[in-house]
C-alpha distance (Angstrom), angle and dihedral (degrees) to the residues before:
residue distance angle dihedral
M1 . . .
P2 3.79 . .
E3 3.78 117.2 .
L4 3.73 121.6 -124.1
N5 3.80 118.8 -129.5
F6 3.84 92.1 -136.5
S7 3.75 124.6 99.5
S8 3.82 94.0 -143.6
W9 3.75 143.6 1.5
S10 3.86 90.0 -100.3
A11 3.83 88.9 55.1
F12 3.79 88.7 49.7
F13 3.80 93.0 51.8
S14 3.77 93.5 44.3
M15 3.81 90.4 51.4
G16 3.76 94.1 -155.6
G17 3.79 93.2 -52.4
Y18 3.84 93.6 -46.3
G19 3.78 95.9 87.4
L20 3.82 94.3 108.4
F21 3.82 91.4 55.3
V22 3.88 93.9 41.5
W23 3.77 95.3 48.2
L24 3.79 95.0 42.5
S25 3.82 88.6 50.7
Y26 3.81 90.3 52.6
G27 3.79 91.0 46.1
V28 3.80 95.0 48.6
T29 3.78 91.1 46.2
F30 3.78 96.4 51.2
T31 3.79 91.6 41.4
L32 3.82 89.8 54.0
L33 3.75 91.5 45.2
G34 3.80 89.3 51.0
L35 3.79 92.0 49.7
L36 3.75 91.2 48.0
W37 3.74 91.5 51.8
W38 3.83 92.5 47.3
F39 3.86 94.0 47.6
S40 3.83 89.9 46.8
Q41 3.89 90.8 51.5
T42 3.77 91.2 45.8
G43 3.73 93.7 48.9
H44 3.82 91.5 45.7
R45 3.81 92.0 52.5
Q46 3.77 90.9 47.4
L47 3.83 92.3 50.0
L48 3.88 91.2 50.2
K49 3.87 90.1 51.4
E50 3.80 91.5 49.2
L51 3.84 91.4 46.5
A52 3.89 89.9 49.8
A53 3.77 89.9 49.0
K54 3.82 93.3 48.1
Q55 3.88 91.6 50.2
A56 3.77 91.9 48.2
R57 3.80 90.2 49.7
E58 3.81 92.2 48.1
L59 3.79 89.9 49.3
R60 3.76 91.4 51.5
V61 3.81 91.3 50.0
Q62 3.76 91.5 49.0
Q63 3.78 92.9 50.6
Q64 3.76 90.9 47.6
L65 3.78 91.1 51.9
Q66 3.77 90.2 48.9
K67 3.79 91.1 49.2
Q68 3.85 91.3 51.1
S69 3.86 91.2 46.3
A70 3.75 89.7 52.8
Q71 3.82 93.2 48.9
E72 3.79 91.7 48.8
Q73 3.86 91.5 53.5
S74 3.81 91.5 51.0
């Protein structure tokens, strides 16, 4: 296991006086990555719903056209 170059956990978290900047950077990064993932998932689900609705609509139109074509031939 690698050794840390810090004498204590508080020294690790303070990062030599730059802890606030370091941990805020990590926090902002992971927050933005989480938001990116969430927006991507939401957009993907919405796209799938729209695609399913479009396919259902096209199927109804095709069935209606076939029905009209069959009635005209009778």
